[in-house]
C-alpha positions, 0 to 999 in steps of 0.5 A: 499499500505504501509502494502504491502511495509512492508510486502515485506521488510519484505520477502526480510529480511528473503530471505537475512538473509535465503542466508547468512545461505545458504552460511555458509552451504556449505561453511562448507560443502565445507571445510568439503570435503577439508579437510576430507580426511586429518583427515581420514589419521591423524585419521588412522594414530591414531589408528595406532600409539594406536594398536602399544602401545597396544601390546607394554603393551602387553608383 
């Protein structure tokens, strides 16, 4: 009986750790969904400015 309780407690501990990992992953995904479009626009702006500089240096 005592061994069974230890196994159950260990499983609960592992489940709790897995749940915490899932929460962190969900938070990361939410952050990417929120900030993804912002960073895409920043990247596009950088690419445009880089192209402008390349064009200026071509002359």
